[in-house]
C-alpha angles and dihedrals in degrees: 000000000000121000118243108248097194116119110242140130115238111224099179132006131198101205092162092064093073089054098045099039142042101236117224127171116001124214133188115221135181119235124223103226135172121233100267091044091061092051092047093048089052088057089063099231097118122115126205097167096108097034131103140189125249132192114209128206094265091060096255121138122218135188105225128200098005114145122223105169122226116275105248097209092050102077110165108039102031122156133241108262099220103032119138109262122208117236122216115225137150118264093248091053092050089051090053092049095048091049090048096054092047087065116086118270097006124124138168116244130184113236104185142345117218146152114250128219092280092052094252119145110244134175126206111220129181139195104240143177120216115250122232120231094262089052090054091050090051090051091051092047090051092049091050092050093050090050092049091047093052091048091052091048090050091052092051095047 
């Protein structure tokens, strides 16, 4: 697995998603944020672990149940922490997403929120299928084996 060499600051990460879901196609989307949301997101206190993505009838994509806490220094025009946030995607990508969730067992999960090289707030979302309990056990078994293997290789070398 190659490391991503792009220069960006991760604001929120959903590490649990890779354990609970089989990740399919990954998309990068922009997020429509208000002023205080951007400052709060830069602080790194946001959570996207229990959030999900929804496509409405008009073909608009929203991030639901994500938590960007209020910005403490911005007192008058602060934002609502758990409001639905519109995601910015191309029409073709929205079509792919809506077709994917119409299929049985598929959902759209956010993987990480970050600021790209230009300083724009982006979110990485993926089409995913929920794992069964035996799939999760297999993932854990594979992770343990890889850890053991690297420990044994370290001892030899």
